[in-house]
N, C-alpha and C positions, 0 to 999 in steps of 0.2 A: 222138408220145408212145407209149411202149410199156410194158407191165407186165413186171416180173421177179420172181422169188422165189429162194430158196435152192435149190429143186428145179428151177427153170427160169431160170437166170442168162443173161444177154445176153452174147455173145461180144464181145471187145474191138473187133473190126472193126465190129460193130453200133453199139457205144457211140460210137466215134470218128466214124462216118458220121453218127449223130444229132447230135453235137456240131457237126460240120461244117455240116450242114443248117441248125442253129439260128443259127450264127454268121454264115453267108452270108446269111440273112434280115435280119440287122441292118443291112446296107448301109453305105455310106461315112460316117464321122463325123469331127468335128474334135476333136483331142486336144492338150492343152497339157502340156509338161513340160520338164525340163532334160536336155541331152545329157550322159550320164555316160560314153559310149564311142561312138567313131566309127571304123568300119573300112572303108576304101575298098579292097576287094580287087581283084585283077587281073580285068579284065573289065568288064562294064557296070554291075554292081550295087554299091551301097554298104549298109552295115548299121550301124544306129544302136541304142544302148541308151538308151531314153527313160525318165527316172526322175521320179517325183513327189517334190519336195523336202521335202514335209511328213511323208512315211511311207517306210519302207524298201520300196519296191515300184516295179517297172519293167516295161517291155514291150519286146519286140523289134520293131524297125522296119526294113524294107528298101525301098529305092528305087532309081531309076535314077540314075547319077552325075550326069546333067544337072540332076536336081532339086536335089541338094546344090550343085552348082556355081553355081546361080542365087543362093545366099545366102552364098557364100564371100567373104572368110574369116570363119570363125566363132570367137568367143573361147571360152576354156575354160569349160565349164558353161554355155553359151549356153542361154537360155530360148527355145523354139521352139512354134509352133503348126503341126500337120500335118493335112492332109486325107487320110485313109487309109481303106482298107477292110480290116476283120479278116479273116484267113485262118487256117483250121485245117488243119494238116498231119496227116493221119490216120496217116502212117507212124511219126512219132516223138511224136505227140501233143502238139504245141506250136502256140501262137497267135502269129501274126506280123502286124503292120499293114503293109500295102502302101501306102506313101505316094505320092500323086499330086501334092501341093503342100506345100511347106514354107516357112513365114513366121517370121522372127525377131522376137521381141517387142522393140520398141524401148524406149529409156529413157523417152521421153515417155509411152508407154502404161503402163509399169511405175509411173511416178510418179503417173498418174492412178488406177491401181488402188490403189496405197498410200494416196493421198489419200481414196479412197472407203472403204477398210478403216479408215483413221484415223477418219473421221467416224462410221462404224458402231460402232467400239469406244467412241468418245467418247459417243455417244448411249446406249450401255449402261451408262455410268458407270465404265468400267474405268481412266480416267485421273483420276478424282476424288481430290482431296487427302485426303478423309476416309477413303479406303480404304487410304492409306499406313500402313505399320507402322514404328513408331519403331525405330531401330537400337539394339541393346544397348550399354551403356557399355563392357564388356569381355566379348566373347564367349568361351565356353569353347573353342569350336572354330570356325574359319572354313571353310566350303565354298568351293572355288575351281574354276570351270569355265574352261578355257583351252585354247589350242592346244598341240600337243606341242613341248616344248623352245622356248618362245617367249620373246621379251623381255618381253612383257606378264606371263607368269607370274613371271619374275625380278624385275620391278619390283614386283609386289604383295608377293611373299614377302619380298624384301630389305628394303623400306621398312617393312613391318609388323614384322619382327623387329628392325629398327633402333629402332623406336619402342617395341616391347614384346618383349623377347627371348624370353619364354617362351610367345608366342602359338603356337597349334597350327593346322595346316591339314589338311583333307581334300580333296585335289586330284584332279580328274578331267580328265585330258588328252583332248581330243576333236578331231574335225575341226571347225574354225571357218570353213570356206570350201568351197563347192562343194555337190555333190549330197547328201552324207551329213551335212552340218552340222546340219540341223534335227533329224533323227532322233537323232544322237549327243548333241547339246546337251540335247535333251528328255529322253533317257534318263538322262543325268547329273544333270539338275535333279530328276527324280523320285527318283533314288537318294539324293541329299543331302537332299531334303525328308523322307524317311523315316528319316533318322538323327536321334534326339532330341538328340545332343550337339552337333550343328551348329545354331548360333543365328544365323548370317547367311551368305548366299550371294552370292559375287561372280562375275559373269559377264563376262568380259573377252577382248578380242582387240585387236591393233594396228590401225592405219589401214589403208585399203584403198579400192578403187574402189566406186562405188555397187552394181555387180553383186556385189562381194565381200561387202558387208554386208546383201544381200538376206535371207539366212537369219535374221537377227535382226529382220526385219519379218514373218516368217511368222505367220499368224493362229493356227495351232495352238500354236506356241511362246509366242506373246504371251498367249493364253488360259491356258496352262499356268502361266506366270508369275504371272498375276493370281489364279489359284486357290491359290497357295502360301501357306501360313501362316508360313513362315519369311521374314523380310525379305530382299529382294534388292537388291543393288547392281549397277547396269549401268554398265560401263566399256568401251564399244564404240567403237573408232576414235578420232578426235580431236574437239576441241570443235565443229567445224563439222558433224560427222556426227550424225545424229539418227534412228536406226532406231526403230521402234515399241516395241521393248523398253525404251528409255530412258523412254517415257512411261508404261508400266505398272509399271515398277520402283518400289520404295519410295524409292530414292535414285539419282540420276543423277550419276556421276563423269565429269569431263572427260577424265581419263586414268587408266590403271592405278595410277599413283603416288598420284593423288588419292583413288582408292578405298581404298587402304591407309591413308591419313590419316584418312579418315572413319570407317573400321570400327575401327581400333585407336588408343586414346589414346597420347600421348607420355608415357613413363614419367617423363621429367625434368619436364615441365610438371605432371604429376599429383603428383610429390613436392613441387615447389615450391608448388603449390596446397595441399596437405595441411599444409605448414610454415606458410603464411600462415593457414590456417584454425586451426591449433593456436595461433599467436600471437594471433589474434583471439579465440579462446575463452579463452585465458589472461587477456588484457586484460579481456575482459568479466567473467570470474570475479573478478579482482582488484578491479575497479571496484564489483562487487556486494558483495564483502567489505568494501571501505572504506566503502561507503554504510551497510551494516548496522552497521558498527563506529561510525560517526558517530552513527547513530540510537541505538545502545546508550548511547554516552557522553552524548548529550543527554538521554536518559531518566534516566541516573544522576545528572546534574547538576540535575535538577529539584528544587525546594525540598521536595516531598512525599517525595522519596527520602532526603533528609538529615533531615527532621523529619516523620514520618508524621501527627503530630497537626496539622500546619499545615492540612490539609484541613478538620479540625473547627473550629480556632480561627478560620480565615478565615471559616467560615460563621457562627460565634458572632457575630463583629463585624458581618457583614451582618444577621443577625437582630436584634441589639441596635439597629442603626441603623434598621431597619424599625420595631421596637417604639417607639423614641423618636419617630420620625416619625409613627407612628399616635397616640401619646399627645398630641403637640402638635397634630395635626390635630383630634382628639376635643376637646380643651380649647377650641381656637379655635371649633369648631362650638357647644360649650355656651355660651361667652361670647357669641357672636353670637346665639344663641337667647334668652338672658337679656336682652340689650339690646332685642331685638325685642319680647320679652314686656312689659318696662317701658313701651316706647312704646305698645304696644297697650293696656296698662292705663290709661295716661294719657289716651289718646283715649276709651276706654270711660268712664272716670270723667267726662271733660269733657262727654260727651254723655248721661250718666245723669240721671233725674229728681232724684236726690239732690243733685246740684250746683245745680240750680235752687232747691231748698229751702234750701240752705246760704246762698244769696244773700238769703233773707228771704221767700221765697214760700211759700205753703201750698197744700194741695189739699183741697177740700171735697167730701166724698163723702155721698150720700144714704144712707138707711138700707139700701137694697138693694145698696150698694157702687158704684153708679154715680157718676161725677164730675159735679158741678154745673157747668154751663157758662153757664147763662142765669139771672139773678136772677128774671125774670119767672115762672119755673117753680116758685119756692119759695113756700111757703104759711106763714102765721103759725103758730107753734107747732110747726113741723115740726122734727124732731131731725136734726142734722147731725153729721157727724164730721169734725173738722179734722186734717190731717196736716201737722205742722211738720217742721223740719229734725231735731229731736232726739227728738220724741215726738208723740203724738197726743192730742187732747182732744175733747169733745163740745160742741155749741152748739145753741140753739133760735132759730129764726126768730122775730123780733118785727116787729110791723107797721111801726113807725117806721123800721126798718132796710131796709125794702124800697123800692127806688127804681125808678121807671119808666125 
């Protein structure tokens, strides 16, 4: 580490030597990437351009031809892992990896990595149904990300215009296979996401091998798609193909044609549906008018509408009937009460002392008003009062009339 300033700058050779010293201390490392360029020059050395598929970044790698021969033949854009030592060349200021061992990443290992990535993204909720955005019924403009002059692009555009002739597209033709696919598709997706008139984005490409479709399972692209606010339709490969982009997209189409059908409605079907809705609305309205007309006629034919006084006369008849009924009920109650009173009067009369007097009996009272009940209590010469049936009279007790 050395210090510099504008007054005391470091020469280029010093800087490059310092960088070389730092790089060489790094030691051999394992690096993974895709082969974007392979040049086996005459002689013993081969040169490789190793690219990161997620970003537009690459490193220069050189190795002995025997190292490359050990893994030949290599498919295009093969994914490899190299064991190399970084080397800094001070003359031209370049960094090169000197490969000592190269291994091709097999399909089985790639599948295992994809499965692990799939589980990770699923645990974060990126595939949840509640995150899906509903597709618009008729988008103002459709964003389309596809390969350059591909059948997939033609299928989407032609089928969409056949279904809705006035549909508009914002097309981005990109590399959909190989080292540059991820960066170009991601850049196109960001660009379309920023356009407010684009209401849905279709990402499509035709079928291909497992390796060809790997860019659409790249973690950075999948996370970018998940963060978009514009609904995304994924139409990658065929029905059997299932890159991770299909899982995070708002809708997964089996083919490019299917994507066009899902995004754009059929104008013939829509016109037919509108016609049916018009007929249904017309029938509903006519039924409502007929129902209301029937109700008006029924109201018009009611007796009260022909003779408004009927509501009064009908109530008069009811009141008169109630009045007569109350009179009859009151008379019956009075008659019954009279009969009960006569019976009570007869019973009272039969039990009264007057009835006994009428039969010839009399009541003897002493001077103090007490009733005489025992002749032995009477004294000669005592004044008595006799109460008969019709009058009262006085009497005097004589000795000869007293009996023991």
